[in-house]
N, C-alpha and C positions, 0 to 999 in steps of 0.2 A: 544498439539501435538497429544495426544492419546485420543480417545473417550472411554466411559465406555466399558469395555470388551477388551481394549487394541488395538482397531483398529486405524489405522493412517488415518488422513485426509490430505488435501493438502493446501498449502499457496502461496501468491504472489511471483513469482520468475522471475528474469530477466535472461533468458537463452540465452547463446551465444551472449550476447550484445543486443538481441531483446526481449523486455518484452513479456512474455506469460501471457495473461489475461484469459486463459481458466479456467473453474471451476475446472478441474482436477489438475490444478497446484496451488491450494490454500491449504496450510497446515494450519489447524486450531489448535490453542492452547489457553491457558488462556487469552492471550492478545487480541484476536480477535473473540473468539467463540460467544460472545453475538451479535456482529455486523454481523457476518456471519448468525447467526440464524434469525436476523431481516430481512436480505435480502432474505433469504430462505423462510420466512413467507409470502412474497408477493404472491398473492394480498389480503391476509387476514390481512392487516395492520389495526391497531385500528384507524388510522388517515390518511387522504389522503397525508399528508406531513411527510417525515422522514428525519431527519438530520443525516448525517454520518460524524463524527468528529474524527480526529486523526492526529498525527504529520506527517511530511513528511516522506515517506518511510514506513509507517505503513500498507499500503494496500488499501487505499481509492480508488485509480484508478482502482485497480483490482476488488474490490467489486462492483464498479460502472459498470464495464464491465460485471460482472456476471449478475447484475440486468438488464443491457441493453440486454443481450442475452435472458433473460426471458421475459422482458416486452416490448422490441422493442420500447424504448422511443426515442423522439427527444432529442439530446444531445446539450447543449449550455453552454458556459462559462457564469457565473453569470453577469459579467460586460457587456456582450453583449445583455442582455435582454432589449428590448425597448418597449414602449407602443404600437407602431404600429404593433409589432409582437405578441402581447399577444393573439389575437383571434386565430391565426394559431397555436401557441404553445399549447394553451389550448385544441384545437380541436384534437390534437394528442392523448390525453388521458393519456399518460405517458411521463414525462419530466425529464431528468437528468440535473440538474443545478449544474455545477461544479465550484469549487474554489471560493466560495462565499466571502471569505475574501481576495482575491488576487487583488482587484482593486476597484475603486469607482463604486457604484451600482446606477442604475436608480431606486430609491426606490419606487416611485409610480408605475412604471411598474411591479416590482417584487411583490408588494402588490396586484396589480390588477390580476396578473397571479395566485397567490395563491387563491385568491377569486374565479376566474373563474374555476379553477380546482376543488375546493370544490363544486361549483354549478353543475358541469358536472359529478362529481363522479370519477374523474381521480386520478392520483398518481404523486407525485413529490418527487424525491430524491435529496437532496441538500448536496453537499460535502464541507467541510472546515476543516482547521487545528485548528480552534478555535471557541468558542461559539459566538452567535450573538452579545453579549455585547462588543466584541472586534472588531467588523466590522466597527465601526464608524457610525452606523445607527442613524439618527436623526428623522425618522418618527416613532412616538410612537406606532401607530397601527401596523406597520410592525414588529417592535421589539417584541411587545406583541405576535403577531401571530407566529413568529418564536420560541419564548420562550416556547409557549404552545405545539409546535410540538414534538412528541417523538424523542429521540436522541439515536443513536447507536454509542458507542465510541470505538475507537481502541487505543491500547497502543503500545509502542515500543515492539518488540518481546522479550519474556522472554529468559533466558539463554538456556534452553533446546530447545526451538523452534528455536532460532537463530542458534544453532549448527546443528540442523536437516536441516535447510535451507542450510547452508554451505555444508553439506554432500550431499544433493540432487543436488545442483548446480555442485559440482565436478562430481557426478555420471552421471548427464545428459551430461557431456562432456566426459564420458567414462574415467574418471580419478579416480584412487584408491589412496587416500591420507592417510597418517598416522594420527591417531586420535590426535597426538601431534600438528600437523599443524592446525587442526580444533580448538582445545582448545586454541592454541596460538592466532589465529586470532580472536576468539570469544570474548576474553577479551580486545582486543585492537582496534577493528573496531567500528565505530559508529554503534549503535544498530538499523540499518535500512536494509531493504531488498535491496535497491539500493546499499548501501555500500558493502553488501555481494556479489552481482552480479558483481560489479566493481572489487573487489579483486580477485574473482575466474577467471574472464576473463583475468585480467592482469597476474596472475600467470600461467595460461594455456599458454598464449603467450610467457612468459618468459621461461617456461619449453620447449616449442617447439623450440624456438630460440637456447637455450643452449643445446638441446638434452639431458636433464636431467629430472629426476623426481622432483616433487614439494616437497621441504623440509622446515623445520622450518627456517633455515638460509636464504633461498630464500624469504620466507614470511617476515622475519625480514628486509631484505634488501629493499624489496618493501615498507614496512611501513616507513622506514627511508627516502627513496627517495621521497615519496609522502607526507611527513610531518605528517603522521597519528600516529607516535609513534617513540620512540627512537630505538626500536628493540633491538637486542643484538649484541654487538661488540665482537671481540675476535676470538676464534678458529672456523674454518669452520667445522660444525658438519656433513656436507654432507658425508665425508669419513667414519665417525663413523656410520652414519645411513645406509649407503649403505653396510657396511661390515657386 
């Protein structure tokens, strides 16, 4: 979350229901700083191919968008790479191949693409939630090539970063929320940026509808209603918190 010297950087956020993939909206913390540095190092990569791996909601799409803004690549889902498209893709110089573990691959086509990019001195960024061994690849040469490529790994946001994300999401909606609400949500939500964005958007809508500020009981009720946690039954803390 903080750089040496105490400076804050930015992380992938889903603002007002619409994902913001701008670089200035990327909070960097221990869970993603190595991956961010790898993207920032382009075009001085040690290899033409970089694998970007991390669980859903960890920021792969956002980092891919940051790289796309810098490199201007052709973007394509891995499952859509076909042999007849390889020459045109390779000619682009930079290719963002997304979600390599999300569906069946045309393995000869992907292998051919990686070889052509190496020959031409281009760059390929491949995103996936898991390593190549889990993609069901049967072409040994392709699996070997992917294994040899450098990998930048993302983890789920750590506690401090996740709380910082929640705070920024609330502030971006011009909402001032008690730290107890943030702490309460942080330990009960799925540790992903998508979950944080959904929670903040839902609580904002509920507060507007009820014409009340966001409180911990309101967060607890939303968690119960959506099956994300048992929340807290019993007395309504709103009166105590408002008083």
